MDAnalysis code that builds the backbone (N, CA, C; Angstrom):
import MDAnalysis as mda
import numpy as np

u = mda.Universe.empty(282, n_residues=94, atom_resindex=np.repeat(np.arange(94), 3), trajectory=True)
u.add_TopologyAttr("name", ["N", "CA", "C"] * 94)
u.add_TopologyAttr("resid", np.arange(1, 95))
u.add_TopologyAttr("resname", ["UNK", "UNK", "UNK", "UNK", "UNK", "UNK", "UNK", "UNK", "UNK", "UNK", "UNK", "UNK", "UNK", "UNK", "UNK", "UNK", "UNK", "UNK", "UNK", "UNK", "UNK", "UNK", "UNK", "UNK", "UNK", "UNK", "UNK", "UNK", "UNK", "UNK", "UNK", "UNK", "UNK", "UNK", "UNK", "UNK", "UNK", "UNK", "UNK", "UNK", "UNK", "UNK", "UNK", "UNK", "UNK", "UNK", "UNK", "UNK", "UNK", "UNK", "UNK", "UNK", "UNK", "UNK", "UNK", "UNK", "UNK", "UNK", "UNK", "UNK", "UNK", "UNK", "UNK", "UNK", "UNK", "UNK", "UNK", "UNK", "UNK", "UNK", "UNK", "UNK", "UNK", "UNK", "UNK", "UNK", "UNK", "UNK", "UNK", "UNK", "UNK", "UNK", "UNK", "UNK", "UNK", "UNK", "UNK", "UNK", "UNK", "UNK", "UNK", "UNK", "UNK", "UNK"])
u.atoms.positions = np.array([
    [-14.534, 20.919, 38.001],
    [-14.482, 19.824, 37.060],
    [-15.653, 19.874, 36.077],
    [-16.817, 20.321, 36.535],
    [-17.993, 20.389, 35.678],
    [-17.797, 21.406, 34.557],
    [-17.037, 22.475, 34.819],
    [-16.796, 23.486, 33.793],
    [-16.043, 22.908, 32.607],
    [-15.133, 21.981, 32.841],
    [-14.387, 21.354, 31.756],
    [-15.313, 20.537, 30.865],
    [-16.277, 19.840, 31.452],
    [-17.211, 19.040, 30.665],
    [-18.070, 19.924, 29.767],
    [-18.498, 21.061, 30.276],
    [-19.300, 21.984, 29.484],
    [-18.484, 22.511, 28.311],
    [-17.237, 22.865, 28.556],
    [-16.372, 23.369, 27.495],
    [-16.146, 22.298, 26.431],
    [-15.964, 21.052, 26.850],
    [-15.755, 19.973, 25.889],
    [-16.995, 19.753, 25.038],
    [-18.176, 19.827, 25.655],
    [-19.408, 19.636, 24.905],
    [-19.602, 20.743, 23.880],
    [-19.218, 21.961, 24.207],
    [-19.372, 23.068, 23.279],
    [-18.438, 22.925, 22.089],
    [-17.298, 22.293, 22.288],
    [-16.342, 22.103, 21.203],
    [-16.754, 20.971, 20.273],
    [-17.608, 20.061, 20.759],
    [-18.033, 18.944, 19.935],
    [-18.913, 19.441, 18.799],
    [-18.823, 18.744, 17.679],
    [-19.616, 19.079, 16.516],
    [-21.051, 18.619, 16.706],
    [-21.986, 19.421, 16.246],
    [-23.384, 19.008, 16.220],
    [-23.532, 17.977, 15.102],
    [-24.448, 17.022, 15.242],
    [-24.650, 16.042, 14.157],
    [-24.993, 16.709, 12.823],
    [-25.737, 17.812, 12.883],
    [-26.116, 18.498, 11.645],
    [-24.915, 19.110, 10.944],
    [-23.836, 19.400, 11.672],
    [-22.638, 19.956, 11.056],
    [-22.008, 18.965, 10.083],
    [-22.042, 17.694, 10.436],
    [-21.481, 16.666, 9.546],
    [-22.291, 16.576, 8.262],
    [-23.615, 16.673, 8.393],
    [-24.480, 16.626, 7.219],
    [-24.263, 17.873, 6.369],
    [-24.148, 19.025, 7.009],
    [-23.917, 20.280, 6.281],
    [-22.593, 20.230, 5.521],
    [-21.572, 19.618, 6.109],
    [-20.290, 19.474, 5.419],
    [-20.446, 18.651, 4.140],
    [-21.228, 17.583, 4.219],
    [-21.472, 16.745, 3.041],
    [-22.216, 17.531, 1.970],
    [-23.276, 18.232, 2.366],
    [-24.066, 19.012, 1.417],
    [-23.194, 20.080, 0.758],
    [-22.376, 20.764, 1.552],
    [-21.495, 21.799, 1.002],
    [-20.505, 21.209, 0.004],
    [-19.946, 20.063, 0.326],
    [-18.989, 19.402, -0.563],
    [-19.639, 19.072, -1.909],
    [-20.843, 18.525, -1.870],
    [-21.544, 18.152, -3.103],
    [-21.898, 19.395, -3.911],
    [-22.472, 20.392, -3.244],
    [-22.917, 21.603, -3.932],
    [-21.734, 22.331, -4.568],
    [-20.634, 22.438, -3.854],
    [-19.453, 23.135, -4.403],
    [-18.913, 22.420, -5.640],
    [-19.118, 21.121, -5.733],
    [-18.701, 20.377, -6.907],
    [-19.592, 20.617, -8.117],
    [-20.792, 21.119, -7.877],
    [-21.749, 21.331, -8.961],
    [-21.731, 22.737, -9.543],
    [-21.402, 23.724, -8.734],
    [-21.572, 25.126, -9.131],
    [-20.317, 25.696, -9.804],
    [-20.516, 26.801, -10.518],
    [-19.390, 27.516, -11.125],
    [-18.759, 28.484, -10.127],
    [-19.587, 29.130, -9.308],
    [-19.117, 30.141, -8.364],
    [-19.163, 29.596, -6.934],
    [-18.098, 28.900, -6.531],
    [-18.049, 28.300, -5.190],
    [-18.058, 29.346, -4.085],
    [-17.535, 30.536, -4.365],
    [-17.477, 31.586, -3.347],
    [-18.865, 32.095, -2.969],
    [-19.834, 31.929, -3.850],
    [-21.186, 32.402, -3.582],
    [-22.006, 31.398, -2.761],
    [-21.468, 30.209, -2.555],
    [-22.190, 29.173, -1.813],
    [-22.043, 29.410, -0.318],
    [-23.186, 29.410, 0.375],
    [-23.161, 29.468, 1.834],
    [-24.309, 28.626, 2.368],
    [-24.095, 28.057, 3.536],
    [-25.104, 27.217, 4.163],
    [-25.515, 27.824, 5.486],
    [-26.806, 27.801, 5.747],
    [-27.353, 28.260, 7.017],
    [-28.029, 27.057, 7.661],
    [-27.513, 26.616, 8.799],
    [-28.039, 25.440, 9.481],
    [-28.841, 25.893, 10.698],
    [-30.102, 25.459, 10.744],
    [-30.975, 25.765, 11.863],
    [-31.350, 24.459, 12.542],
    [-30.934, 24.311, 13.799],
    [-31.252, 23.108, 14.565],
    [-32.491, 23.351, 15.406],
    [-33.430, 22.425, 15.340],
    [-34.648, 22.508, 16.139],
    [-34.879, 21.206, 16.873],
    [-35.960, 21.152, 17.620],
    [-36.278, 19.943, 18.375],
    [-36.587, 18.764, 17.465],
    [-37.244, 19.042, 16.335],
    [-37.659, 17.962, 15.440],
    [-36.658, 17.674, 14.323],
    [-35.531, 18.364, 14.303],
    [-34.519, 18.108, 13.293],
    [-33.790, 19.376, 12.887],
    [-33.098, 19.289, 11.763],
    [-32.286, 20.406, 11.285],
    [-32.721, 20.804, 9.877],
    [-32.608, 22.098, 9.604],
    [-32.878, 22.638, 8.282],
    [-31.577, 23.222, 7.751],
    [-31.181, 22.784, 6.564],
    [-29.987, 23.306, 5.907],
    [-30.454, 24.093, 4.694],
    [-30.208, 25.397, 4.716],
    [-30.569, 26.256, 3.597],
    [-29.311, 26.588, 2.805],
    [-29.324, 26.250, 1.540],
    [-28.181, 26.470, 0.660],
    [-28.431, 27.733, -0.155],
    [-27.562, 28.718, 0.003],
    [-27.620, 29.933, -0.802],
    [-26.509, 29.865, -1.838],
    [-26.825, 30.320, -3.052],
    [-25.833, 30.270, -4.121],
    [-26.136, 31.375, -5.120],
    [-25.259, 31.510, -6.103],
    [-25.496, 32.461, -7.185],
    [-26.749, 32.017, -7.941],
    [-27.523, 32.995, -8.400],
    [-28.779, 32.688, -9.078],
    [-28.568, 31.777, -10.285],
    [-27.475, 31.983, -10.992],
    [-27.184, 31.174, -12.178],
    [-26.886, 29.720, -11.827],
    [-26.419, 29.464, -10.615],
    [-26.064, 28.104, -10.198],
    [-27.218, 27.344, -9.552],
    [-28.297, 28.028, -9.218],
    [-29.425, 27.361, -8.547],
    [-29.975, 26.221, -9.403],
    [-30.043, 26.438, -10.699],
    [-30.534, 25.397, -11.598],
    [-29.651, 24.165, -11.612],
    [-28.359, 24.365, -11.465],
    [-27.435, 23.224, -11.422],
    [-27.664, 22.384, -10.171],
    [-27.955, 23.041, -9.060],
    [-28.175, 22.325, -7.802],
    [-29.519, 21.591, -7.837],
    [-30.521, 22.225, -8.425],
    [-31.848, 21.618, -8.484],
    [-31.880, 20.498, -9.525],
    [-31.287, 20.740, -10.667],
    [-31.226, 19.715, -11.711],
    [-32.521, 19.607, -12.496],
    [-32.491, 18.803, -13.541],
    [-33.688, 18.595, -14.363],
    [-34.737, 17.858, -13.564],
    [-35.919, 18.450, -13.553],
    [-37.057, 17.891, -12.819],
    [-36.746, 17.665, -11.347],
    [-35.755, 18.395, -10.812],
    [-35.428, 18.311, -9.395],
    [-34.660, 17.063, -8.993],
    [-34.107, 16.379, -9.960],
    [-33.421, 15.115, -9.658],
    [-32.164, 15.306, -8.813],
    [-31.412, 16.353, -9.085],
    [-30.155, 16.557, -8.352],
    [-30.425, 16.899, -6.899],
    [-31.349, 17.830, -6.637],
    [-31.636, 18.195, -5.248],
    [-32.280, 17.017, -4.521],
    [-33.045, 16.212, -5.239],
    [-33.637, 15.024, -4.608],
    [-32.538, 14.061, -4.158],
    [-31.518, 13.887, -4.995],
    [-30.402, 13.011, -4.641],
    [-29.621, 13.579, -3.451],
    [-29.408, 14.895, -3.448],
    [-28.706, 15.539, -2.329],
    [-29.502, 15.344, -1.040],
    [-30.823, 15.536, -1.115],
    [-31.673, 15.345, 0.072],
    [-31.622, 13.908, 0.562],
    [-31.612, 12.952, -0.364],
    [-31.545, 11.541, 0.018],
    [-30.247, 11.243, 0.766],
    [-29.129, 11.740, 0.242],
    [-27.841, 11.533, 0.908],
    [-27.803, 12.223, 2.272],
    [-28.333, 13.447, 2.337],
    [-28.341, 14.197, 3.597],
    [-29.191, 13.485, 4.648],
    [-30.353, 12.986, 4.237],
    [-31.221, 12.279, 5.184],
    [-30.581, 10.979, 5.657],
    [-29.900, 10.279, 4.744],
    [-29.241, 9.027, 5.112],
    [-28.141, 9.275, 6.145],
    [-27.313, 10.288, 5.907],
    [-26.266, 10.610, 6.883],
    [-26.889, 11.129, 8.172],
    [-27.956, 11.903, 8.054],
    [-28.648, 12.407, 9.238],
    [-29.141, 11.278, 10.118],
    [-29.717, 10.246, 9.528],
    [-30.164, 9.093, 10.302],
    [-28.988, 8.407, 10.983],
    [-27.893, 8.341, 10.281],
    [-26.715, 7.667, 10.826],
    [-26.141, 8.406, 12.040],
    [-26.212, 9.751, 12.011],
    [-25.672, 10.534, 13.130],
    [-26.747, 10.924, 14.133],
    [-27.999, 10.521, 13.868],
    [-29.056, 10.701, 14.850],
    [-29.836, 11.998, 14.776],
    [-30.041, 12.529, 13.566],
    [-30.839, 13.741, 13.430],
    [-31.654, 13.682, 12.147],
    [-32.750, 14.376, 12.138],
    [-33.593, 14.508, 10.961],
    [-33.137, 15.752, 10.195],
    [-33.053, 15.662, 8.869],
    [-32.494, 16.774, 8.092],
    [-33.381, 17.095, 6.892],
    [-33.547, 18.382, 6.634],
    [-34.208, 18.880, 5.424],
    [-33.229, 19.830, 4.728],
    [-33.212, 19.800, 3.412],
    [-32.325, 20.664, 2.626],
    [-33.175, 21.510, 1.691],
    [-32.961, 22.818, 1.700],
    [-33.664, 23.741, 0.816],
    [-32.638, 24.580, 0.058],
    [-32.979, 24.952, -1.172],
    [-32.100, 25.787, -1.997],
    [-32.707, 27.170, -2.127],
    [-31.925, 28.175, -1.805],
    [-32.316, 29.565, -1.977],
    [-31.460, 30.137, -3.084],
    [-32.055, 30.440, -4.215],
    [-31.310, 30.865, -5.396],
    [-30.617, 32.147, -5.307],
])
């Protein structure tokens, strides 16, 4: 019976996965080359790091003027992270 519980827990989504889905949805709406977008989620004891990789030409669109767009994305990610019980940081890799 214990084996079934372990299997069920492995199938459950990590809280950071929900945040990564939101970040991916927002980023894909901003960029020209959606196929070049990929997210790398690293879960640690103190929270999660979401690294967004994209085409070099699209990095500026994600960051925005004076960093306003990435700041807004980080704010939304942190808000959802708090709601699902995890700390989240978002970084853009051009």
